[in-house]
N, C-alpha and C positions, 0 to 999 in steps of 0.2 A: 820533442815528443809531445803528442797532444796533452790538454792536463787532465785528459777522461781516465789516459791510462795510467799518468799516474793516480788516477781515486782506484782505479781497480788494483794496481800494485799495492798502494795501502790496503786496501780491504783483504788481500790475500797474505800479510804477512804478519798482520791484527788479527786476524779471525779466526780460532781457535779452529785446528787444524782436522777434527772430528766432522765438523760443519760443510769443510770443504765439497765434500763426493754430493750434498744435497745443496749445493747454493746456486739461487739462479736470480736473474736479476733482469730486472723487465723499465724499457728504456718509454715513456710516452710524449710527445711534444703536444707542448699547447700553444699554438703558437710561437710564441720566443720564450717560453717557460717551459725545461727540460722537469721531467719526472722518473728518480730515480725509485725501485722496491726492491730492496734487500734480504730474501726470506730464507729458512731454514726450517728442513725438515724432521719431526723428532721418530728415529726409527724404531723407539721403544714409547706405547701411548701412556703410561705412565709417568716417564721423567722429565720435568723443565728443565728446561737450558735458562732459564730467564737470571739467574744469579752469576752463570757463566758469560752471560753476552751485559749481563751491566758493571762486571770487571772490564771487560774489553773496549766499552762503550770513552771513557777517557781516553784509553789506548790510539784508540780510529776518530773520537772527534778532533785531538791535536795538531794530529799530521794531517789533516781535509786542511783544519782551518789557515792551515799553514801555506797551503797550492793557494787558496781564495785569497784575495787581498780584501776581502768582506766577513767577518763572521756570523753572518747570518742563518748556518742552518741550523737544523730543528729537528731534534733527533728524541723517538721515544721509544717504547714498546708496545707493541699489541699481541695479548693472547688470543687465540678462534680456535673452536673446537666443531670437525665437521662431522658428519655421522660417524665418519669411519674412525674416528679420534685418533688422526695421522698426524693432523699439522698443530704442532702445540705454538711455535713462538714466531711471530711475525717484527720482522727488524724496518722501519721505516725512515727513506730519510728523502726529504725533499728538499728539492736542487732548483729558487723559485728564478734563478735567472739565468740565464748562456751567458754572461760575463765568463763565468764558470772559464768555457770552454775557450783557446786562441779561434778557432772559426767553427761557428752551428752547423757550416756543409762539414766539420769533419765528423762529428759525432758519430760512435758507431751505431752500426744498424742493429735492429734485435738481432739479426741471424748472426751476426759477430759474435754477440755475446753470449748465443747460444753455445755455438765453437768453444769459447773460453770457458765457461762456467757451468756448460753442462743443458742439460734442457730445462726450457721456463717453465716452471709449475705453476697451483692455484697461488694467488697474491690477495693479499689484504691487505687495505690503508688505512693505518691507526685511529679511528674514528676521535679520541682526545685530538691526534694531530690537525686532525679533518677543523673539528669543530673550533679550535685555537686560531689556526689559517686564517680563515671565514669569521671568526667573529673579532679578532685582537683589529678595531680600528686601526692603528699606529701600521701596522701591518699589512693590509688593507691598502689605506691611501699611498704606501709606500708602492706596491707590487703594482697597485693601478699606475701609478706617476712612471713607473720604469717599463711597465709592459706597453704605456702609451707611446711613452717616446722610444722605443725598439723598436716600436710598428708604425710611425712617422716620419724616424729618422734612420733608424737601424740601414732600412733597404732602403730607402729614396733620399740623401741626405740633405739633398737640395730641390726637391717638386715634390710641392706640397699639391698634393689633386686634391680635388672637392671629396673622393669616397674616403680617403684616408682622416681629412679633415673631419667630416660624418661620423667615420665612426672614433676619433678623438672626442668629440664632442661628447655621442653618445656616452664612451666607458665613461668620462669625467661625470656627468650625469648620472649614471651609476652610481659611481663612488660617494657622488655630494650624498644623495638621498640614501646609500647605505650607512656614511658615518651621520650625514645628518639623524638619524633613526634612531640610532644607536646612543648620540649623544642626549638627543629630547630624553629617550627611556630612562637615562644616567641624571639628568636633570632635578631636583628637588623642586616644584613650582608652590614650594607652600607659602614663601618668601612673598608669593602676589598677594596671600592676604593679609600682610601688616600694610600695604602701599596704602596710602588717603583715597578715600573714596573717590574723588577728586576724578584721579588719575586710576583707577581700576578702570580697564581692558573691557572689563562684564556689563559694568553700570555705563561705560562712554558708548558700548554697542547699545543699552538699553534705552539712554536718555536719546541718542540718536533716532533710535526706532519710534522712541513714544513721540515725539518729535514730526516725525518726518507723519505721524499720524496726522497731525493737525491740520485741515484743509489747509489756509490759506500758509503756513508756512511749506508743505508738500508744494503749492502753485509757484510762490515765490523762490526755490530753491532749485524747481524744473524748468522754471521762464528762466532766471538769472543763469544757469548754466547755459542752458541754450542760446543764450545770446553770448554768452565768450566765447563755443563752441564756432556757431556762425561767422558772428566778428572774425573767429582767427581764421577764418577758411577763406572769408570773403576777399580776405588781407593777402595771403597766400594765393590766392584765383585770380588776383588783380589784373584786368586785361586779359587776359584768355579766359576767351567767350563761353566755350565750348564747357568747360569746369564751371563758371557760374553756372551754367541754364541749369549742371546737375545739381550746382547749390539748389536753385531753386526747385526743383524741380522736387529734391527731399523733402521740401515743406510742405508740397503739395499732398507727398504722401503723406505726410503726419496730419495734415489738415482732411483729406478722403477717410483717414481712419480713425480721425475725432466724429464727422461726420455722420460715419456710422454706427458709431458707438453707441450701444444700450442704453447705455448709462455712463453719462462725459461726466458729472458731476461728482463721481465715483472712481474716476483713473486718479490711481496712484503714480505719479511723477518718477518713482525713485526707481524701479523699472525700466520705465522709458529711455530718460536720462542715462543710465548708467548704462544700456544696452546702447543704446547711439553709439556712447563714448568708446563703451566696447566692440565694436563693431568699427570705428576709427581707427583703435587701435592693431586689431587685427590688420587693418588695411595697412598701416604705416609702416607694420611690421614683415609681412608678407608683398607689397607692390611696391614700396614705396624705396623702402630699406636697402641698399643695392646686397649687403648681406642675404636679405632674407629672398630678397629673386633670387640669387643663385642657390638658397635653402629649399626652396617651395620649387622651381625649379629641377631641384635631383631627388625631392621627394615625389613627385608626379613623372620622374623617369623611372625610379624604381617602382610605385605602384606598374606603370605600365609594362615594364618588362617582369613584373612578379604575374601579372595577370595575362601579359603573353604566354607564360607556360602552358596554358590552354591548350595550344596551339600541338605540342608534341601529342597529347589525349587525342585531340579532333583529327589529327593525321593519320596517326596508329587506326582510328576509327574507319572511320571516311575515305580514308585512301589517298587521292590530291586532290576532290571536290574542292573542301577548304585550302589549301595549295594551286591553283593550275598554273597550266605553262603563262608563262607572260606576255602572252595576247589578248591585243587590244579589242576593249569588248569581251573578253572572258574573264571576268573577277569570281573572286570565291563566294558563293552563296552566302548569303545574310545570316541566314537561318544555321549556317553549318563552322559559322567564320565570329560573330560577337554573340549570340546568345549561349552557346553553351558556355562561356564565359561565367554565365548567370550558376552552371551546378557545381561548375569547379570553385566561386566565392559563397557557393551556399553552405560544401563542405566545411570548407576553408571556416568558416561565420561555427559550425555546430563543434570543429574540431576547437577552436579558442574557446568557447562556452563552456565545451564539458574540461578542460586545464583551469576555466575558470579567471585566464587571463582577461576575457570580454565584460567581467562584473569589475574583477580590480581594477581594471583601468575608468571604469562609466564610474565607477564611484568617486575616484578620487579626481578627472575632472568637472562630475558633477556638481561636485563641493565648491570648487572656483566659480563656476558660472550661476549657481543660489548664493555665494558669498560676493561675491560681486553684483546681480542684480535684485537680490532678492527674492526669486520666485522661489516655488515650492523644489521638493523632493524630484516629483513625479516630472510636473514639467522639466527640469532643468535634465532630468537623468535621460527622458525621451528625447533633448534636442541633443543632447551631445551622442546618443546612441545612432540618432539618424545619420547624423555627418561621419558618423563610420562606418557603419553598416549599411542603411538605409531607411529611409520611412516603412515600408513594408515589416523589414524584419526587427526595427526597433517598436512597433505596437504591439508583437507579438509576446514583450517582454514588457507593458503597460495591463495584462490580463488580472497578475492579484490584484494591482491598486487602482483600478478602473471604477468598478463597483465603488468606494470610497469616496470618488473624485468629486470635486465641485463641479459646476457646470461650464466655469471659468477653465479649469484644469480640461477638461475633456473639451473644448473647445483649440484649447491649447495646444493638446496634446493632437490633436487630426487637422490641425495648422500645419503640422511638420508633414504631415505626407504628402500634400502639397506643394511647397516650400524648395524642397529640395530632390536628390536622388543619388540614387543608390549607387556605391563603390563599383557593385560587379560589370557596371554599364558604363563606366569611363572612356577605358578603353574604346566602347561604340562610340562618344559621343568624339573623344578625339578624333579617333578615324575620320570623323564628318568635318574636321574642322575647328575642334575649339581644340583652343591652345590649351594643355596640360595644367602650367600652375595657373592660367585664371579659373578653367573648371574647377580647381579642387578649391582655390582660395575663395569662391563663387559658394560654395558648399558648406563651408566653414562658416564665415559671414554671415550665414544664412539663418543658423544656429538664431543667435541675440538680436537679430534682425525681426523673425519669426516670431519670438514671442514680447520681443516691442509693441508688434502690431497685434497681436490677439490680446496684448494687456488696454489698450487703449480698445477696439473693438469690443472687448465681454470683458470689464475688468473683476475682481472678486469681490463678489458680494457676500459669500457666506464665511464661516469658517471652516478653514484646510482642515485635512487631519493626517498630509505629506509632506508634514516640514522637515522630517528626520530623514535623514538621509540612511541614518542609520535603519532606523526600521524598514526601509524598504526591501520588500521580499519576492527575491525572483523565483524566477520559474526554475522547479528542479529540472538537472539534464538527469532522463532516465536511459540514459547509454551504459550501458556496463564496462566498455573498455573499450581505448582510444579507435582501435580498428572500428566498431563499430559504430562509434562516432562518426567516423570521416563517410562509411557506407550509408550510413542510413540521414548523413549531413548532406550526401550526395542528390538525395530522394524527398527530406526537408532540412529546412535549414532551422526547426527548432520543434521533435517534437510535445506539439500540442494538439490539444485539441480541436482549434481551429491551426487545418496545419496546409501552411503555404509552402505547398509547392513548387520547389523550382521549375519544373518540367510544366506543371501548369503556365506558371506567368510565362515561357517561352511559349506557350502554344498561345496564350492569351495573347501578346505580342504579335506573331506570326500574322493572327485571326485580326489584330485591329490594324497593321499595317499595310494590310491587302484589303481592309474594308474600306480605309479611309484612301486611300492611293486612288482605287477604283472610283470612290465620290468624287476625290476631286476631279478626275477627271471630269468623268460626267460632270460636274458644275462647271469645270472648263469650258467645255463645247456649250450648254447650254447657255450659258454669259455669254460667250461670242459669237454665238448663233442672234441672241436676242436684243444685243449690241448692236451685230451688223446688221439688222433690220432697219437703224436711225445712223447708220452709218460711222459709226463706231469700229474703228478694228484693236483685236490685241486685248481686249479687256476681259480677265481672266479673274478665279476665285482670289489666287495670291494680291492682285492689283486692288481687288474690292476690299482686302484687310488691311493693306499700304492706306487707305486712303481715310479707312475707318480710325485705325490705329497712329493717324502718323500726328496729332496731337501731341498724344504720349511721348512718341518718338522724339520729335520735336524740341519738345520741354526737357529730355532728360539727354539734349548736347549730343546728338547721335554720329556729328560729325564735323570736322576741322576744315573742309574744304574752303579755299578762298573762293573760289568763283560761285555764286549761288545759285546757280542751275546743277553746278554737280552737289553743292549744300542740299538742294531738295533731292538728288535722286538718289544720293546716300541715305538719308531720312528715311527716306519713304520703303530703301529696300528692308530697314532694319524694322519698320512698324510694317511690312509684312511677312516679316519671322516673326514677332511677337504677338500677330495675327494670327497664323497657322501652329503656333504653340499655345495660345489659347481656347482658338476653335476647335484643333484637333488636334496634336498631341506635339511634343520637341521632339521628338523622333523623326517626322518629318521638316522641323523649323530646321532641327541641326544639317539635316543633309541639304535643304535647298542653301542654309547660309555655303556650303562647303562647294557647292557651286559658283555662286554669288562669289567668294574669295578667289576660286580660280578663273573666271571669264573678271576679273579685276574691279570689281560693282561694288566692293564693299571694303576698307581703309580699315589702319587700324583702328581708329576710333570709333568706325562702326563696329568692328568686331571684339571689340573692349567689352560697347554695353551690348551687344548682340549675347557674349556667353555670358552674362551673368544676369540678363535676364532670363534667356530661357533654361537656366538650370534650378526648373523643380519642374512638379509632375500635376500643375497648377493649370489641367483641363476638365474640361464635363464628363467626361468617359470616367476619370478617376476619382469621381465622384459618387458614383457607385460601384468603384470597388473597394473605397475607407471606408463607406455605409454600410458594407454587407459584411468586412473587417470585425468594423467592434460592434456592430448587432448581434455577429456570432460570436463573442468572445464574455457579449453581456448585455441579454438581451430585457435585464430589466429596466436597463440604461436608454431601452430605443425612444421613449420617448424627449430623451433630452441628446442624443446623439445623433436625430434624422437634423435638425435645426441646426446643428455644429456642424453639419458635414457641410451644408450651403456657406456657415461661416468661414470655413477651414479653407473654403476655395478663394475665397475675396480673399481673405488674409493672405494666403498664399501667393498668389498674384502680387498684391504689394507687397509682401517681403521679397518675392525676386526683382522686382522695380526698386525698390531702398540699394540691396547691394547694387544694383547699378549704376543709381545714385552714387552711393559712397564710394565707388573705386571709380567714377567718373569724376568728380569732384575733385581727387587728388592726381591721376594722372592724365597727361597732356600729347607723352611723347608713345612712338609706337617701339621702345622695349622691352612690351611684353606680351609682342605681337604676333605670330606666325602664319603661314601657310601651307594649306594642304599640299601635300605631295598628286599631282596631278596626274593619274595613269595612263596619259597618253604619249607622256613625254620621254618613255623607255620602253613601251609595250611594241611588242611588233606588231605590226600593221599586217593581216594578209592582202589588202590592197593591193602597199609597196609592194608583195612578194610576186602580185599574180604580174602587176604592172612589170617589174622587174625580166619576170620569166621573159613576159611578150615580150617585152626591148630585145632581149638575149634571141628569142627564136626569131626577131624578125632580120637583127643581125645577120645569123648563121643563114638567114635562109635568103638573104641577098648577098650576100657573099659568097653561098652555095650558087644562086643565080646566073652573078653575074661571072663566077668563074668556069662553069659547063655550058654558060650559050645559049641555055634551053631558052 
């Protein structure tokens, strides 16, 4: 007999008989955990059964403990008064693990409990018991480990799949955070005051900060760290010329930033050196380490799947238009397939903002970035927010901080709008042939890269008032409920005076694509006509961009082809993509990359450099958008915002190229490459149907003619 039935028998034998008619038992399953709630109703409002229940509890606890191999049951009493004053006593019993049952599948359903014990009535879980279970660190740790162990091994003893491992890691990190926060709150940190000043943490940080402000010490520390870093990189990449080129290109990017700097002598090298080191740490973690590669690939797949749920809504609204029949040449319109994801992602951001999740995550991740690089609170938070939400959505979070920002902080904040992409467009770029893991890694690595270039281009020369992260003020959420946040978020990401409407963004993208594609076709026709006058054929706008940006693509090591002609050809293709992204926009560049990959004109190395170099909004058309957004948020800062927009374009471009160099200096194989699906491989070609029909009719006609001898 299953142990659940034994427990029911114990309950029936030990609970007072007058309580049995009002007994109700509820079973709730939480993964592998089972919670049973035993409830009593009082017929007489003024009568309490607490004393009688208190007497029965030892008799109830002992036999139940004998059934289980572990005496870990929690017993407590609760009292609840509802409006009718009918419910007086609640006896709650939490059974933490399914180990109390012979077989989890044999647990009785609620319907069977109702037949045995009567209808299920209102229940109340004891608040003290819940608090004890949630806050007790030992019980938390045991519960978490047992739940994780049963999830991983209980169902599939030998099958360690990636999703289950990811769940194990997430649960482990959660319990580490809970237990760590509890222990930190209980530790008395007064002993730090008795430590000598030499070992005092705060004094050491202050001493390091003071030393870093001395010009010659700052220069020596920065140059020394850079020499060590590049020495290690050169030794690791020796003999692999593509990686060596990327290392040299990284040095060129830093030199170009110094040459464009407004105050070269005022450059603080701590954020520069620490930012480059942080970039390489992230690259090693997600691009070089095999476990990190699997983790970033899994995260990218989950993101694509998550954004793909938009298809359900678009299919319901637009019917078969987003997903037409699989006929060659008949694909879902771009405006009905990819752009609705913007609306979906905008609504989700509004929900997360309403729940406070965005603020909670951004503060903690930004603190890490601020501690590592020494940047201010506003700069760090804006960079992190852009990686998660997108530059446009992150910029509106700076509304309250913008009036008190220094010019250097404004430049760094605006530069982020040129060096990253929005998470809502990930699925679109992936459909164009950008590998999801590379795209996600590029967007994350662009955060420190942008701060590095911006702190070289426009170093801090004023006293910042944005140093304390705790004093940073997020714009308030004006939604009164979660449902209102969903509905308003579908129309505007955040309710602000500067309304960032996803529908306006969708229309702007559609308008830009129509205009730019038409302009490219016009330029191609004009250039081909002019070139034909001098006997040159096939000279197009893409070819022109390839020649203009060829030096940049060459020094970045965009190809590993052994044949020199193939090497030059692939480098020219990467240069064409960089030119299209810089002069036009990244949409068109990624779309062109898709065709190159399908035709075999671009290989793994070229795809790696291109995905990283194209991951950003650094194009002239975006200057006007960023400028209008920031001026509308803070008109009194317009004098400093206008030159900052131009600087942001150059900084964003260099940051994108810098991340490509960092990735290229570490990766030289095709382990992270991927090819887009060729729709022509699996679609139904109408011409094939016509040819088949003609052949069939010809055969039938010939057979008929021969048979009847016409």
